[in-house]
C-alpha positions as CSV (number, residue, x, y, z in Angstrom):
1,M,0.0,0.0,0.0
2,V,1.2,3.5,-0.7
3,V,0.3,6.3,1.7
4,P,0.3,9.8,0.3
5,G,3.0,12.2,1.4
6,R,2.6,15.7,2.9
7,S,2.4,17.6,-0.4
8,E,-0.4,15.3,-1.7
9,L,-2.7,16.1,1.2
10,V,-4.7,19.2,1.9
11,S,-4.3,19.0,5.7
12,S,-1.6,16.8,7.2
13,P,0.2,17.1,10.5
14,D,3.4,19.1,10.4
15,S,5.4,16.0,11.2
16,W,3.9,14.1,8.2
17,P,6.7,12.9,6.0
18,E,6.9,13.9,2.3
19,R,7.5,10.3,1.4
20,F,6.9,7.0,3.1
21,W,9.5,4.3,2.6
22,P,8.2,1.0,1.2
23,G,8.1,-2.1,3.4
24,L,6.5,-3.2,6.6
25,L,7.1,-2.3,10.2
26,N,5.8,-4.9,12.6
27,V,5.7,-3.7,16.1
28,R,5.1,-5.7,19.3
29,I,3.6,-3.5,22.0
30,P,4.5,-4.5,25.5
31,P,1.7,-4.7,28.1
32,D,2.7,-1.3,29.5
33,G,3.1,0.3,26.1
34,Y,-0.5,0.8,25.2
35,P,-1.9,4.4,25.4
36,I,-3.3,5.4,28.8
37,G,-6.8,3.9,29.2
38,F,-6.1,0.9,26.9
39,Q,-5.6,-2.5,28.4
40,D,-3.4,-5.2,26.9
41,P,-5.7,-7.5,24.9
42,D,-4.0,-10.5,26.5
43,A,-5.3,-9.3,29.8
44,G,-8.9,-9.0,28.5
45,G,-8.8,-5.4,27.2
46,A,-9.5,-4.1,23.7
47,G,-6.0,-2.9,23.1
48,V,-5.5,-0.8,19.9
49,V,-8.7,-2.3,18.3
50,Q,-10.7,0.4,20.1
51,L,-8.6,3.1,18.3
52,D,-10.8,2.4,15.3
53,D,-13.6,4.2,17.2
54,G,-11.6,7.4,17.1
55,D,-10.9,7.7,20.8
56,P,-8.3,9.2,21.1
57,S,-8.7,11.1,17.9
58,P,-6.2,10.2,15.2
59,A,-3.8,12.9,13.9
60,L,-5.0,12.0,10.4
61,V,-7.6,9.8,8.8
62,L,-7.3,8.7,5.1
63,E,-10.3,7.2,3.3
64,W,-9.6,3.8,1.8
65,N,-9.4,5.2,-1.7
66,R,-6.6,7.7,-0.8
67,I,-4.3,4.7,0.0
68,E,-2.9,3.4,-3.2
69,N,-3.1,-0.3,-3.8
70,N,-5.4,-0.7,-0.8
71,G,-7.2,-4.0,-1.2
72,L,-9.4,-3.4,1.9
73,K,-12.6,-1.7,0.7
74,P,-15.7,-0.8,2.7
75,K,-18.5,-3.3,2.7
76,P,-21.9,-3.7,4.3
77,G,-21.6,-3.7,8.0
78,K,-18.0,-2.4,7.8
79,P,-18.2,1.1,6.4
80,K,-14.7,2.1,7.8
81,R,-13.0,-1.0,6.4
82,G,-9.7,0.0,4.7
83,T,-9.7,3.5,6.2
84,G,-6.2,4.6,7.5
85,H,-6.0,6.0,11.0
86,F,-2.7,7.6,12.0
87,W,-1.4,8.6,15.5
88,P,2.0,9.9,16.5
89,A,4.1,7.4,18.4
90,V,7.5,7.0,20.0
91,L,9.4,3.9,19.0
92,I,12.3,2.7,21.1
93,V,14.7,-0.1,20.2
94,V,14.9,-2.1,23.4
95,S,18.5,-3.3,22.9
96,T,19.8,0.3,22.4
97,G,17.2,2.5,24.0
């Protein structure tokens, strides 16, 4: 999937990159790494799944058709399917801090 860069969007956060690098970033969130108010799903909470409800509000929301090569399209009962929700985050490499 290709996410549009800063100059391709009318209103993007100041920190939005001009270009996203291709590839995947898989992140394991430790139990204490979820946002305040979110419980680790392994402990019975909803985890990041509840972020789809917009609480807290994302920094940017992209409709499914703004994400190039997005195979996830809305369907009956899932009107937000394929929509991109983006929040700022801090990533730390455990081995180096």
